[in-house]
C-alpha positions as CSV (number, residue, x, y, z in Angstrom):
1,M,0.0,0.0,0.0
2,L,1.3,3.5,-0.9
3,T,1.9,6.0,1.7
4,D,-0.7,8.6,1.9
5,V,0.9,11.6,0.1
6,S,-1.8,14.2,1.0
7,K,0.5,15.5,3.7
8,V,2.8,16.9,1.1
9,N,-0.1,17.9,-1.4
10,I,1.3,16.0,-4.2
11,L,-1.7,16.7,-6.4
12,I,-4.1,19.4,-6.0
13,L,-7.2,18.3,-8.1
14,S,-9.4,21.1,-9.3
15,D,-12.9,20.4,-10.8
16,I,-11.6,20.8,-14.3
17,D,-9.2,18.1,-13.9
18,K,-11.8,15.2,-13.3
19,I,-9.4,12.9,-15.1
20,F,-7.0,12.9,-12.2
21,L,-9.9,11.9,-9.8
22,K,-10.3,8.8,-11.9
23,Q,-6.7,8.0,-12.1
24,K,-5.7,8.9,-8.6
25,K,-4.2,5.6,-7.6
26,D,-2.5,5.1,-11.1
27,I,-1.0,8.8,-10.7
28,K,0.5,8.0,-7.3
29,K,1.9,4.9,-8.8
30,I,3.5,6.8,-11.7
31,L,5.0,9.4,-9.3
32,F,6.4,6.8,-6.8
33,K,7.2,4.2,-9.3
34,E,5.0,1.7,-7.3
35,K,7.4,1.7,-4.4
36,K,6.6,3.0,-0.8
37,L,7.9,6.5,0.0
38,I,8.5,6.9,3.6
39,W,7.6,10.3,4.9
40,S,10.2,10.4,7.8
41,K,13.1,12.5,8.7
42,T,16.2,11.1,7.7
43,N,18.8,10.0,10.3
44,K,21.8,10.7,7.9
45,S,23.4,14.1,7.8
46,S,24.4,15.7,4.7
47,K,26.9,18.6,4.1
48,S,25.5,19.3,0.7
49,I,22.5,19.6,-1.3
50,V,23.1,16.3,-3.3
51,S,23.5,13.1,-1.3
52,Q,26.9,11.5,-0.5
53,G,26.0,8.6,-2.8
54,K,25.4,10.8,-5.9
55,K,29.1,12.1,-6.3
56,G,30.4,11.1,-9.8
57,C,28.3,12.7,-12.4
58,L,26.6,15.1,-10.1
59,Q,29.8,16.2,-8.6
60,M,30.0,19.6,-10.3
61,L,26.3,20.3,-9.9
62,E,26.6,19.5,-6.4
63,K,29.5,22.0,-6.1
64,F,27.6,24.8,-7.7
65,L,24.6,24.5,-5.5
66,N,27.0,24.5,-2.3
67,N,28.7,27.7,-3.7
68,L,25.2,29.4,-4.1
69,K,25.5,31.9,-1.3
70,K,24.2,35.4,-0.7
71,E,27.5,36.6,0.2
72,K,28.2,35.8,-3.5
73,C,25.4,37.7,-5.0
74,D,25.4,40.9,-6.9
75,D,25.7,43.8,-4.4
76,N,22.8,45.4,-6.3
77,C,20.4,42.6,-5.6
78,P,17.7,44.0,-3.2
79,F,17.7,40.3,-1.6
80,K,21.3,40.1,-0.6
81,L,20.8,41.4,2.8
82,K,17.3,39.8,3.5
83,N,17.7,37.0,5.9
84,D,14.3,36.2,5.6
85,R,14.4,35.2,1.9
86,P,16.2,31.9,1.7
87,I,18.0,31.2,-1.4
88,I,16.0,28.1,-2.9
89,K,18.0,25.1,-3.8
90,I,16.0,22.2,-5.2
91,P,18.1,19.0,-5.3
92,P,18.5,17.5,-8.8
93,P,17.1,13.9,-9.6
94,K,19.7,11.1,-9.9
95,K,19.8,11.6,-13.6
96,P,19.1,15.1,-14.7
97,L,18.2,15.1,-18.4
98,M,15.8,18.0,-18.5
99,M,15.9,21.5,-16.8
100,I,12.9,23.4,-15.9
101,I,13.4,27.1,-15.4
102,S,10.7,29.2,-13.7
103,N,10.6,32.9,-13.0
104,D,10.9,32.8,-9.2
105,P,9.6,31.3,-6.0
106,T,7.2,33.4,-4.0
107,V,7.2,34.1,-0.3
108,N,4.4,31.6,0.1
109,F,6.9,28.9,-1.2
110,I,9.0,29.5,1.9
111,P,6.9,27.3,4.6
112,L,7.0,24.4,2.3
113,F,10.8,24.8,1.4
114,K,11.6,24.9,5.1
115,Q,9.5,21.9,5.9
116,S,11.0,19.9,3.1
117,E,14.6,20.4,4.6
118,N,13.4,18.0,7.4
119,Y,13.5,15.1,4.8
120,N,15.8,13.1,2.8
121,Q,16.7,14.8,-0.4
122,E,14.5,12.6,-2.9
123,T,11.4,13.3,-0.5
124,Q,12.5,17.0,-0.5
125,R,12.6,17.0,-4.1
126,L,9.2,15.4,-4.9
127,M,7.6,17.7,-2.1
128,L,8.9,20.9,-3.7
129,F,8.1,19.8,-7.1
130,S,4.4,18.9,-6.3
131,G,3.9,21.8,-4.2
132,A,4.6,24.6,-6.7
133,I,5.2,25.5,-10.3
134,P,6.1,21.9,-11.7
135,Q,2.8,20.7,-10.5
136,R,0.8,23.7,-11.6
137,F,2.8,23.2,-15.1
138,L,1.4,19.6,-15.4
139,L,-2.1,20.7,-14.3
140,R,-1.9,23.4,-17.1
141,I,-1.1,20.9,-19.7
142,N,-3.8,18.5,-18.4
143,Q,-6.4,21.0,-18.7
144,F,-5.3,21.6,-22.4
145,L,-5.2,17.8,-23.1
146,V,-8.8,17.7,-21.8
147,K,-10.0,20.7,-23.5
148,T,-8.7,19.7,-26.9
149,N,-9.6,16.0,-26.7
150,S,-6.1,15.1,-27.2
151,E,-4.9,11.6,-27.9
152,Y,-2.2,12.2,-25.2
153,S,-2.6,11.3,-21.5
154,I,-1.3,13.4,-18.7
155,E,0.5,10.1,-17.4
156,D,2.8,10.4,-20.5
157,F,4.3,13.4,-18.9
158,F,4.8,12.5,-15.4
159,K,8.2,11.3,-16.2
160,L,9.2,14.9,-16.0
161,F,9.3,14.2,-12.2
162,D,12.0,11.7,-12.5
163,I,14.4,13.3,-15.0
164,A,13.8,17.1,-14.6
165,Y,16.2,19.5,-12.6
166,W,14.2,22.5,-11.6
167,T,15.6,25.9,-10.8
168,H,14.6,29.5,-10.9
169,F,15.6,32.7,-12.7
170,N,15.4,34.6,-9.3
171,K,16.8,32.5,-6.4
172,C,15.2,34.1,-3.6
173,P,11.4,34.2,-2.7
174,T,9.7,37.3,-4.2
175,D,6.3,39.1,-3.6
176,A,4.4,41.6,-5.6
177,Q,6.5,44.5,-4.4
178,N,9.5,43.3,-6.2
179,T,10.9,44.7,-9.3
180,F,12.1,41.8,-11.4
181,K,15.6,42.4,-12.7
182,N,18.4,40.2,-14.0
183,Y,20.9,40.6,-11.2
184,C,20.4,36.9,-10.1
185,A,20.1,35.3,-13.4
186,N,23.2,37.3,-14.7
187,N,25.2,36.1,-11.7
188,W,24.1,32.6,-11.4
189,L,21.8,31.0,-14.0
190,E,24.2,30.8,-17.2
191,A,27.0,28.9,-15.0
192,E,24.1,26.8,-13.5
193,I,22.9,25.8,-16.7
194,N,26.3,24.9,-18.2
195,E,26.7,22.6,-15.1
196,A,23.3,21.0,-15.8
197,I,24.3,20.5,-19.4
198,S,27.8,19.1,-18.2
199,N,25.8,16.5,-15.9
200,G,23.6,15.3,-18.8
201,V,20.7,17.9,-19.4
202,K,19.9,17.9,-23.2
203,V,16.4,19.8,-22.9
204,I,15.7,23.2,-21.3
205,I,12.1,24.2,-20.5
206,T,11.5,27.8,-19.8
207,L,8.3,29.0,-18.1
208,G,7.5,32.4,-18.9
209,R,8.6,35.4,-21.2
210,Q,11.2,36.5,-19.0
211,V,13.3,33.6,-18.8
212,E,12.5,33.0,-22.4
213,N,14.0,36.3,-23.6
214,W,17.0,36.1,-21.2
215,I,18.2,32.8,-22.5
216,K,18.4,33.6,-26.3
217,G,21.8,33.2,-27.6
218,K,23.3,31.8,-24.5
219,I,22.8,28.0,-25.0
220,A,24.8,25.8,-27.2
221,E,22.9,24.8,-30.4
222,N,22.7,21.2,-29.5
223,I,20.5,21.8,-26.6
224,E,16.9,21.9,-27.1
225,I,15.0,24.8,-25.7
226,I,11.2,24.6,-25.2
227,N,9.5,27.7,-24.3
228,F,6.2,27.6,-22.5
229,Y,3.9,30.3,-21.2
230,H,4.0,30.5,-17.4
231,P,1.7,28.2,-16.0
232,S,0.1,30.9,-13.6
233,G,-3.6,31.1,-13.5
234,K,-3.2,35.0,-14.6
235,V,-1.7,33.7,-18.0
236,T,-5.0,33.4,-20.1
237,K,-3.1,32.1,-23.2
238,W,-3.3,28.5,-22.1
239,N,-7.0,28.8,-22.5
240,D,-7.0,31.3,-25.5
241,D,-8.1,29.2,-28.8
242,N,-6.0,31.7,-30.8
243,F,-2.8,30.0,-29.1
244,K,-4.3,26.4,-29.4
245,S,-2.3,25.4,-32.4
246,D,1.0,26.7,-31.1
247,L,0.6,25.2,-27.7
248,N,-0.3,21.8,-29.2
249,K,3.0,22.0,-31.2
250,T,5.0,22.9,-28.0
251,I,3.3,20.2,-25.9
252,T,3.9,17.6,-28.6
253,K,7.5,18.5,-28.8
254,L,8.0,18.2,-25.0
255,L,6.4,14.6,-25.0
256,E,8.6,13.5,-28.0
257,Q,11.6,14.7,-25.9
258,I,10.5,13.0,-22.7
259,I,9.8,9.7,-24.7
260,L,13.2,10.0,-26.3
261,L,15.2,10.8,-23.4
262,T,13.5,8.1,-21.1
263,K,14.2,5.3,-23.9
264,E,18.1,6.1,-23.7
């Protein structure tokens, strides 16, 4: 029997996502590979964001994440001296093949992030994925698939949880009063992307126009970049018929890449 995942809000099921209700058990199996996931505090101490057993191919990415500290941030960044805004570091999967870049964590993300630090790193990663933008991204895709009677199933996309390394354009949680600038991205993101690519990432998914515009011309041509609208409920293009054709092409490209990479 699978552990109850409601404690960490693995899936928030809205009325429009009735397909999730029918497939709740299957979705849990997909997320957890039909194995038990123990929601308990780890007894092992770790000095780094990546566990000791993942050295090797993740060593450089581990080093990068451990060096991600506020004292090394741009002096012009308004968050550098704000101790109540921790840098959000999300553990990578064992074998990162894709990278998701979203705009920024919000202040509402802080409690979940702090709670997740009490758990082992794989559990932490799943908690953070399922409690924020990656989850909302999949919900948006599902809404589109249902609305367009697509031949694809949302289940086809859940492998993202296994192979995607998720990071942010702005590393510290922001709020409505913040003016978004490129201080953080210019200081950290390009190096982070290069480290991720050196660790096996072949596809980068951008969420939102800010990330899409910033990344142009910065990535090697052999890396596939797939640009999506931000999955926020404020972005109406996901439900606008004028953008249906483009969205369908982009979602199809993403699925093709997931299938290709998980077959390797």
